[in-house]
C-alpha positions in Angstrom: 0.0 0.0 0.0 1.3 3.5 -0.8 2.1 6.1 1.8 -0.3 8.4 -0.1 -3.2 6.1 0.5 -2.4 5.8 4.1 -2.2 9.5 4.4 -5.4 10.0 2.5 -7.3 7.6 4.8 -6.0 9.3 7.9 -4.9 6.0 9.5 -1.8 3.8 9.2 -2.2 0.1 8.4 -0.8 -0.9 11.8 -3.2 1.4 13.6 -6.2 0.1 11.5 -5.1 -3.5 12.2 -4.9 -2.8 16.0 -8.4 -1.3 15.8 -9.9 -4.4 14.2 -8.2 -6.7 16.7 -9.2 -4.7 19.8 -11.4 -6.5 22.3 -12.9 -3.2 23.3 -15.7 -1.5 21.4 -14.1 1.1 19.0 -14.9 4.8 19.6 -17.0 6.7 17.1 -13.9 8.3 15.7 -12.2 4.9 15.3 -15.3 3.5 13.5 -15.4 6.5 11.2 -11.8 6.2 10.4 -12.1 2.5 9.7 -15.2 3.0 7.5 -13.5 5.8 5.6 -10.5 3.7 5.1 -12.6 0.8 3.8 -14.3 3.1 1.3 -11.1 4.5 0.1 -9.5 1.0 -0.3 -12.5 -0.3 -2.2 -12.5 2.8 -4.4 -8.8 2.4 -5.2 -9.5 -1.2 -6.3 -11.8 0.3 -9.0 -9.3 2.9 -10.4 -8.9 2.3 -14.1 -12.4 0.8 -14.7 -14.0 2.3 -17.8 -16.8 4.8 -17.6 -20.2 3.7 -18.9 -23.3 5.8 -18.7 -25.8 4.0 -16.5 -23.1 1.5 -15.5 -23.3 -0.3 -12.2 -21.0 -3.2 -12.9 -17.2 -3.0 -12.9 -17.0 -5.7 -15.5 -18.9 -3.6 -18.0 -18.3 -0.1 -16.7 -19.4 2.4 -14.1 -20.9 5.9 -14.2 -20.3 8.3 -11.3 -23.3 7.3 -9.1 -22.9 3.6 -10.0 -19.2 3.9 -8.8 -20.2 5.6 -5.5 -23.1 3.2 -5.0 -20.9 0.1 -5.5 -18.1 1.4 -3.2 -20.5 2.1 -0.3 -22.3 -1.2 -0.7 -19.3 -3.4 -1.0 -17.0 -1.5 1.5 -19.4 -0.8 4.4 -22.8 -2.3 3.5 -24.6 1.0 2.9 -27.1 0.9 -0.1 -27.3 4.3 -1.7 -29.9 5.6 -4.2 -29.0 5.1 -7.8 -28.6 8.7 -9.2 -26.2 11.5 -8.1 -29.3 13.7 -7.5 -30.8 11.2 -5.2 -27.5 10.6 -3.4 -27.3 14.3 -2.8 -30.3 14.1 -0.6 -28.8 11.4 1.8 -26.8 12.2 4.9 -25.8 15.5 6.5 -24.8 18.6 4.5 -21.1 19.4 4.9 -19.3 22.8 4.4 -16.2 22.6 2.2 -13.9 23.3 5.2 -15.4 20.3 7.0 -14.8 17.7 4.4 -13.4 14.4 5.6 -12.4 11.2 3.7 -15.4 9.3 2.7 -17.7 12.3 2.3 -19.7 12.6 -1.0 -18.8 15.6 -3.2 -21.2 16.9 -5.8 -20.8 18.9 -9.0 -22.9 20.4 -11.8 -21.4 18.8 -14.9 -24.6 18.5 -17.0 -26.2 22.0 -16.6 -28.2 20.9 -13.6 -27.2 20.8 -9.9 -26.0 17.5 -8.4 -25.4 15.8 -11.7 -22.0 14.3 -10.7 -20.8 12.7 -7.5 -17.4 11.4 -6.2 -15.9 10.3 -2.9 -13.6 12.8 -1.1 -10.2 11.4 -0.2 -8.6 14.3 1.8 -6.1 17.0 0.7 -8.6 18.4 -1.9 -8.7 15.2 -3.9 -11.6 13.0 -4.8 -12.2 9.7 -6.8 -14.9 9.4 -9.4 -16.0 8.0 -12.7 -15.7 11.1 -14.8 -17.2 10.7 -18.3 -17.5 8.6 -21.5 -14.0 7.7 -22.8 -12.4 8.0 -19.3 -11.7 5.7 -16.4 -12.3 5.8 -12.6 -9.6 8.1 -11.3 -8.5 10.6 -8.6 -8.6 14.3 -9.3 -7.9 17.6 -7.5 -10.9 19.6 -6.6 -8.8 22.8 -6.8 -8.7 22.5 -10.6 -10.8 25.4 -12.1 -13.2 23.0 -13.8 -14.2 21.4 -10.4 -14.2 24.7 -8.5 -16.7 26.2 -11.0 -19.0 23.2 -10.8 -18.9 22.3 -7.1 -22.4 22.0 -5.6 -21.7 20.7 -2.1 -21.0 17.7 0.0 -22.8 15.1 2.2 -21.6 13.0 5.1 -23.0 9.5 5.6 -20.4 8.2 8.0 -20.7 9.2 11.7 -17.6 10.5 13.4 
């Protein structure tokens, strides 16, 4: 595992392993960190998968909301609605300065609000399935394209 992934998740592998083996019930912060790490690890497994409009299967391709839906279901067992618009209505609204790894970030990429979704990684980066002809990847939210289209964020994980 790369140091970048460990830094993005906010927890080192040794610490995560200790949390899982602990006999005591983990604190809310530990559970959040573990869940966020699980999301990020699952998302990174899908980097390079082709984009496919309406796609929900990594074998045939994923669109943005299909990617997010799959990651949340397989990593932590949360079943999200199918569309980015519907996903934007789940969880707690988060201000940009409050973003944590695992939060959903939304953008207006199709001339209507909440038409695109990704998973925040930390350090102004997010992973997503961008568009036809592209693959699941990580991008910087500070790029002017994303800054101009940012619609907001939601948190599903408790801290």
